[in-house]
N, C-alpha and C positions, 0 to 999 in steps of 0.2 A: 767639783762644784762647791763642796763644803769649804775648801780652802779659799776659794774666791770670795765667798760670802763673808768669811772671817776677815779677809783683806779689806773689803768694803766697809765692814763694821768698824775696823780700826781707823780708816780714813775719816769716817763720819764722826768718830769720837774726837779725832784731832781737829777736824774742821766742822763744827756743829751746824754751820749755815747750810751744808750740803743736805742734811736731813730736812731742813726747812724747804729747800728747793724741790726735793723729791716729793714732799707733801703738798706743796702749793701749785706746782707747775703742771700743765695739762700733758703729762706723759704717762701713758698707760703701762704700768708694770714693766719697766725696762729690764731686758735680759741682763743677768750679771756680767756676761762677757762683752756687752755693748757699752757698759759704763766705763769711762776712762777718767782719770784725775791726774792733774799736773800741778806741781808746785814750782814757783820760781826759785832758782838756785839761791837767790839772796833772801828768800823768805817773805818778800814783799807782796806776793800775790799767789793765789791758789785758784785753779779752774777745774770744773767738772763738765764733762761732755756726756750727755745722755744718749745722743745719736749724732749722726753726721750734721744735722741741721741746728741743733741747740747746744750751745756751750755757755756756761755761767761762770763768772769769775768774781772773786771777792778781793777787794783792795781797800785798805784803810777802813774796814768794817762795812763797806757798802758792797752789795751784791747786785750784779746786773748781767744781762745777756751780752755776750761778746762774740766777735768773730775771731777765731784763733786758728790760723793756718800755720802748721808746724812741719818741719822736716827733720829727719833723724840727723844727729850730730855725732854722738859717741856713747860709750858706756862709762858710768862712774859708780863708785860706791856711795850709797845714800842710805842712812839709817841702818847700816850693817848689811845691806843687800846690794847686789849689782843691779843698777837701773839704767834704763835708756834715757838719754839726754837729747832734747830737741831744741831747735832754734826757730825763730820766726821765719816764715817763708816769704819770698817775693819782696814787694815794695815795703811791706810792714817791717821788715828787718832794717831798712834804712830810715824809716820814719820814727821809730821808737829806739830806745836804747837797745843795744844788742843783748837782750835778756835771754837766758837759757832756762828751759823748763825741764824738770825731772818728772818722768812718768811714775806716779806712785800707785796707780791702779791700771 
């Protein structure tokens, strides 16, 4: 559990808007293993999922609630660690650029 909290703290240091979302949104003390974070492979976007229903993404400095449906794609090295890579799922994959997201939490 301690290692997971250290990972979350590292992500919040890298993406300070995540701390603001945790502080302002009506989510009662999310369990550390329920929090997930994804970063777009090109660095243009970062997202944080607090539970299955609420996902928040930041792009160009603006943070908003988003619907992010992902499916596993592969494993890649990201920031010195092997991470899972996901692609958009279903029709979203065709509507948007084929963006890949690296799971950082």
